[in-house]
C-alpha positions, 0 to 999 in steps of 0.5 A, a space after each residue: 523460508 527463514 530469509 523471507 520471514 526475516 525480510 518480513 519481520 525487519 520490513 514490518 519494524 519500520 513499516 516502509 513508510 514514505 512521504 507523498 513526494 517519495 511516492 510520486 517519485 517512485 511512481 515516475 521511476 517505477 511506472 508499474 508501481 501500484 497505488 492501492 486505495 484501501 478506503 471504503 468504496 464510498 470514500 474512493 468514489 468521493 475522490 482518490 489519487 489518480 491511477 489508484 486501484 480501490 481495494 477496501 482494507 476489509 477485502 484484502 484477504 479475499 481479493 488481493 491475490 486476484 487484484 495483485 497477482 505479482 507478489 514482487 511488484 511494488 505497491 503503495 498503500 494509502 487511506 485518509 490518515 495512514 492507519 488503515 493503509 499501514 494495517 493493509 501493508 502489514 496484511 499484504 506482507 504477511 500474505 507474501 508481498 515483498 515490496 509494500 510501502 505505506 503513504 505516511 499520513 495518508 491523504 490528510 498529509 498530502 496538502 500539509 
C-alpha cells in the first residue's frame, strides 16, 4: 500500500505530461492505449482525435470504473488546453489508475 501511495505521489509531481508526438508514438507502440477526451459532449462532437473515447471530466468519478475497467492500462487524457486533462489525470491516479499521461497543451498545442 505504501509503495502504491509513493508511486501516485511521485507520478503526480511531474504529472507525466507528454507531447503530441510522444502520444502518437505511444499509441503505435502500445495499441491498447486509451486516448481519453475529457471535454464536454458538445466539444467532443465538434471534433476529436481519432480513436478517442469521450468521458467528460465531471463524469470521471461516476463512470471511470465502467469505461476503464483495467487500472493498469495506459491512458492518455486530453482536452482543449491541457488543464482539464491534467485534473482528470490526477483524479484517475487517485482512483488507482497506474499509467495515466496528460497530453501537454491539449488540442491547442497540436498544430503549434
